[in-house]
N, C-alpha and C positions, 0 to 999 in steps of 0.2 A: 889253202884257201878254199879248196873244194869241200873239205870237211867242215869248214866254218859256214859255208853256204848251206850245206845239208843241215847243220845244227841250228842255224838261225831260222830256216824254214820250218823245221820240225818243232821248234819252240812255239811258233805261232799256231801250229796245228794242235799242239798239246794244250795250250791255254792262250786265248786271244789277248789276255791282259799282258802277256809277256812280249807282245809285239814292240812296244817302245824299247825294251831292253835289247831285243834282237836287232832292231834298227840301229841302235847305238853301237852294238858290236860290229854290224856290217859296215857302218860308216867309218868306224875306227880302222877296220881292215882295209877298206878302200883307200883311206888316207895313207896307210902304211904301204899299200901296193903302189900308190901314186908316187910316194917318196922313194921307194926302192927301185922301180923301173928296171926289171931284169929283162934279158933277151928272150926268155922262154915265153910260154903262153901267159898273157897278162893276168895278174891276180884278180882283177875285176871280172874277167870272163869266167874264171874258175869259180868265183863266188856266186855269180849269177847262174852258172850251170848247175852248181850244187843245190841252190835254192829251187831251180826249175825242176830238177829231178824229183825232189820231195813233193813239190806241188802237183806235178803231173801224175806221180804215183798215187797220191791220195785221191785226186780227182778221178783217175781211172778206176780205182778201187770202188769209189762211191758210185760211179756210173755203171760199173759192171754189176753191182748188187742192187742197182735201182734205188739208191737212197740219197742221190745227190740233192734233190729238192728238199728233203727233210734236213740234210746237213746244212744247206744254205739257210733255211728258215730258222732252225734252232741255234745254229752256231754264229751266223753272221747277222741276219736280220734282227733277231731278238736281242742280241748283244748290243747292236748299235742303237736300238730303241731304248734299252735300259740305260745305256751310257748317256743318251741325250735327254732323258726324262728328268724332271726335278726329283730331288730326294724325298722319300716319303716322310710324313710327319711322325714324330715320336709320339708314343701314347701319353706321355706326360711332358708338359712344357715346364721345365725346371727353372726357367728364367723368371717367370712371374707367378709360378705356383698354380697356374690354371690347368685343369685337366682337359685334354683334347678328346673329343668324342671317339670312342672305339668303333671300328667298323663292325657291321653286322648287328 
């Protein structure tokens, strides 16, 4: 479970669009841990610990090199703006044959 936590957190840092896949894997692992209920350290704690290790390591690296603000703006803020903006128009509207004006 620790390795799965590390993997799911690393997936999100490698490409933000993989977050839904990582979340699905983590939820499936949590469900499995809940169903198994072993006497050792709970699987959920290992999963969270593994994810926290990766997140803290990356953030510490960015803070050490002084690029945390750039990371946040380029990776998180711009991605969320792009995801929430409407899709750009195509250069040609093939539904009615009309040309859409080209920028510039």
